[in-house]
GUVO-48156 format. One record per residue (C-alpha): residue in one letter; residue number from 1; x, y, z. Coordinates in steps of 0.05 Angstrom, whole numbers. Example, Ala and Ser with C-alpha at 12.3 -4.5 7.8 and 13.67 -1.06 7.14 Angstrom:
  r    k      px      py      pz
  A    1     246     -90     156
  S    2     273     -21     143
//
This chain:
  r    k      px      py      pz
  M    1     -10       7      -9
  Q    2      62      41       4
  T    3      42      63     -67
  V    4     -23      86     -51
  L    5       5     120       4
  A    6      49     171     -30
  L    7       0     186     -95
  A    8     -49     215     -33
  E    9      13     253       2
  K   10      25     272     -85
  L   11     -60     290     -81
  M   12     -66     329      -8
  P   13     -32     396     -25
  R   14     -72     403    -101
  L   15    -147     386     -65
  A   16    -191     462     -44
  N   17    -194     466      24
  D   18    -187     424      89
  F   19    -259     387      90
  Q   20    -226     347      11
  R   21    -173     332      53
  K   22    -189     309     107
  L   23    -240     261      64
  L   24    -184     239      19
  T   25    -147     213      85
  A   26    -216     186     101
  T   27    -214     149      47
  I   28    -151     116      54
  Q   29    -156     100     128
  S   30    -214      61      92
  I   31    -174      20      47
  L   32    -122      -5      95
  D   33    -163     -42     139
  A   34    -149    -107     113
  P   35    -187    -144     154
  N   36    -249    -110     120
  P   37    -280    -149      62
  L   38    -316     -86      49
  R   39    -250     -46      49
  L   40    -248     -30     -38
  N   41    -330     -20     -34
  N   42    -322      35      26
  F   43    -252      64      -3
  S   44    -293      64     -65
  S   45    -352     106     -51
  S   46    -318     155     -15
  F   47    -267     171     -70
  R   48    -336     186    -110
  E   49    -356     240     -63
  L   50    -284     259     -71
  F   51    -289     265    -141
  R   52    -366     298    -131
  H   53    -343     349     -77
  V   54    -273     376    -130
  L   55    -311     388    -193
  V   56    -374     417    -162
  E   57    -305     477    -127
  L   58    -283     477    -186
  A   59    -344     485    -238
  P   60    -398     507    -199
  D   61    -458     490    -253
  H   62    -477     570    -251
  E   63    -401     582    -280
  V   64    -413     530    -327
  T   65    -482     538    -363
  A   66    -452     618    -366
  T   67    -395     595    -412
  S   68    -406     603    -498
  W   69    -396     535    -505
  F   70    -451     504    -462
  V   71    -500     464    -483
  P   72    -556     429    -438
  D   73    -558     361    -448
  E   74    -639     336    -453
  R   75    -617     249    -432
  N   76    -603     293    -367
  D   77    -666     336    -364
  G   78    -614     409    -382
  R   79    -576     395    -321
  V   80    -499     396    -325
  T   81    -458     341    -326
  R   82    -405     301    -304
  A   83    -371     315    -362
  Q   84    -386     392    -379
  K   85    -357     407    -311
  V   86    -285     365    -327
  N   87    -292     404    -392
  Y   88    -294     464    -343
  V   89    -244     445    -297
  V   90    -195     437    -356
  H   91    -209     506    -398
  A   92    -265     553    -357
  G   93    -307     589    -414
  L   94    -254     578    -463
  D   95    -274     559    -532
  P   96    -261     477    -532
  V   97    -227     489    -620
  Y   98    -175     537    -584
  V   99    -162     500    -538
  E  100    -150     440    -573
  D  101    -111     484    -649
  E  102     -72     535    -603
  L  103     -61     506    -541
  G  104     -60     429    -562
  I  105     -96     408    -505
  D  106    -139     335    -520
  V  107    -186     344    -475
  S  108    -244     295    -501
  A  109    -189     235    -477
  E  110    -170     269    -417
  R  111    -245     275    -400
  K  112    -251     199    -418
  A  113    -203     167    -369
  L  114    -240     202    -306
  L  115    -301     186    -326
  K  116    -281     117    -339
  T  117    -250     122    -271
  I  118    -314     145    -244
  D  119    -354      82    -269
  Q  120    -304      42    -238
  L  121    -313      69    -169
  N  122    -388      61    -181
  K  123    -380     -12    -197
  F  124    -342     -17    -130
  T  125    -393      18     -96
  H  126    -452     -26     -97
  V  127    -426     -89     -58
  N  128    -429    -150    -106
  E  129    -402    -225    -109
  D  130    -363    -201    -146
  S  131    -342    -139    -107
  F  132    -336    -169     -38
  G  133    -273    -188     -15
  S  134    -227    -170     -65
  S  135    -157    -184     -64
  P  136    -103    -141     -37
  E  137     -76    -143    -120
  D  138    -148    -116    -138
  V  139    -145     -68     -83
  E  140     -83     -40     -76
  R  141     -86     -27    -165
  Q  142    -160       5    -166
  A  143    -135      52    -112
  C  144     -74      80    -146
  A  145    -111      82    -220
  V  146    -162     128    -190
  C  147    -114     163    -150
  E  148     -74     181    -215
  A  149    -137     206    -254
  L  150    -148     255    -200
  Q  151     -83     274    -208
  S  152     -82     270    -290
  F  153    -138     308    -276
  L  154    -118     363    -240
  D  155     -47     364    -276
  C  156     -74     377    -349
  A  157    -120     438    -309
  D  158     -47     462    -295
  E  159     -24     449    -362
  A  160     -77     485    -391
  R  161     -71     545    -357
  K  162      16     542    -363
  L  163       5     532    -442
  L  164     -31     592    -437
  C  165      17     644    -404
  G  166      59     608    -464
  R  167      12     641    -511
  V  168      21     714    -476
  E  169      76     718    -459
  E  170     117     758    -507
  Q  171      43     819    -502
  V  172      53     805    -434
  N  173     135     817    -426
  D  174     112     887    -477
  D  175      57     908    -430
  V  176     100     913    -363
  V  177     154     939    -399
  S  178     106     994    -429
  E  179      75    1002    -351
  V  180     131    1012    -317
  I  181     156    1070    -365
  S  182      97    1106    -369
  E  183      87    1115    -290
  T  184     107    1143    -244
  I  185     122    1088    -187
  L  186     111    1118    -125
  T  187     152    1073     -74
  L  188     219    1086    -125
  D  189     199    1171    -103
  E  190     194    1155     -31
  I  191     269    1124     -32
  A  192     310    1178     -76
  S  193     306    1249     -91
  H  194     300    1220    -180
  H  195     311    1152    -210
  C  196     304    1115    -271
  I  197     301    1058    -296
  D  198     356    1023    -324
  E  199     321     948    -353
  V  200     254     909    -327
  Y  201     249     836    -335
  V  202     190     786    -332
  H  203     196     722    -297
  Q  204     146     679    -295
  I  205      66     700    -316
  E  206      12     648    -268
  V  207     -69     659    -298
  T  208     -93     661    -228
  S  209    -162     650    -239
  M  210    -203     628    -295
  D  211    -294     638    -298
  H  212    -338     642    -370
  A  213    -322     714    -374
  K  214    -254     723    -356
  I  215    -171     704    -352
  H  216    -138     739    -298
  F  217     -56     734    -299
  T  218       4     761    -255
  A  219      68     784    -286
  Y  220     118     772    -232
  G  221     180     812    -251
  S  222     246     853    -237
  V  223     259     933    -243
  G  224     315     950    -249
  V  225     351    1027    -227
  E  226     391    1081    -220
  L  227     377    1118    -158
  Q  228     403    1180    -148
  W  229     402    1235     -90
  G  230     416    1307    -102
  S  231     428    1346    -171
  N  232     467    1316    -231
  S  233     507    1384    -214
  D  234     515    1358    -138
  V  235     536    1289    -167
  R  236     592    1303    -202
  R  237     621    1356    -142
  D  238     616    1284    -107
  D  239     562    1314     -53
  G  240     513    1276     -92
  V  241     512    1198     -97
  V  242     477    1153    -157
  V  243     461    1072    -130
  R  244     440    1020    -173
  D  245     394     969    -152
  S  246     344     920    -163
  Y  247     271     906    -136
  P  248     213     845    -156
  L  249     165     872    -178
  T  250      86     852    -191
  C  251      27     869    -242
  N  252     -45     837    -255
  F  253     -73     826    -327
  T  254    -137     802    -359
  S  255    -173     778    -419
  K  256    -241     755    -444
  V  257    -237     686    -451
  G  258    -254     703    -525
  S  259    -193     728    -543
  P  260    -143     698    -487
  E  261     -94     736    -521
  E  262    -116     812    -520
  L  263     -91     831    -468
  D  264    -113     887    -415
  V  265     -63     924    -351
  V  266    -100     926    -289
  V  267    -107     993    -278
  D  268     -59    1012    -207
  S  269     -45     936    -207
  M  270      43     939    -229
  C  271      73     934    -153
  V  272     154     953    -141
  D  273     167     921     -81
  T  274     218     961     -37
  S  275     214     937      24
  A  276     287     896      24
  W  277     321     975      11
  W  278     285    1002      76
  D  279     304     929     112
  N  280     371     953      89
  Y  281     364    1029     116
  Y  282     338    1010     196
  D  283     389     954     198
  E  284     438    1017     178
  G  285     419    1068     228
  E  286     410    1027     287
  P  287     466    1046     339
  S  288     509     996     362
//
């Protein structure tokens, strides 16, 4: 059972809240109850509920029905299906054609694998002669399969967001540079009487949220600056000081799901973190 425990441990940080983590822990405890001939049945029932809670949390019905791609399924009385929830978790309101053609993600394959796993859980949830008293080998194989399926599903959603960041990377870089150049950076004004920007780097772009209408991005980077105390003539007379330094910056963007590569900078979202300078300033100012 060590493999199952390792897979469960890997899943823990991927779950949305403390209740889901407690449910996973209790589910794993069920399967460790070796003398109980119902341990696979109990495990399957609990894990199916975990799947349900994951889908409810990551794909609320009102968000799914608000997407442009949602079509009511008459066979399900128009209610949101599990398959549609799976789609939403992976790509939210993005057009499935864009996801497949531009991001290169085969959502249908991931969806089929996950739904097949849920069907397997349903099979073992019902106590029948062929599912009662399963062998240790069958128990471990089934438990590993469903843990891996949930992990793969969440990985697929992460991969979609990573690829989306790749698609907008160049635009984010250009927009961050433009924003830094055009804005008055108050945190730098508070440090020195004059400053100028030497260089701007974007190190990472993250999709912070996606829903039926918008995608929210955060760019993390750094800005290299020249800080000057005193006028230019003061500096020439050695009465002023010029220092070069670098500080972390963040900037937020949004885009519409219908045009995900067209970005808008969120007003007043750019932040240059100069706390390190102030930390050093007060440390150096302390009496020995």
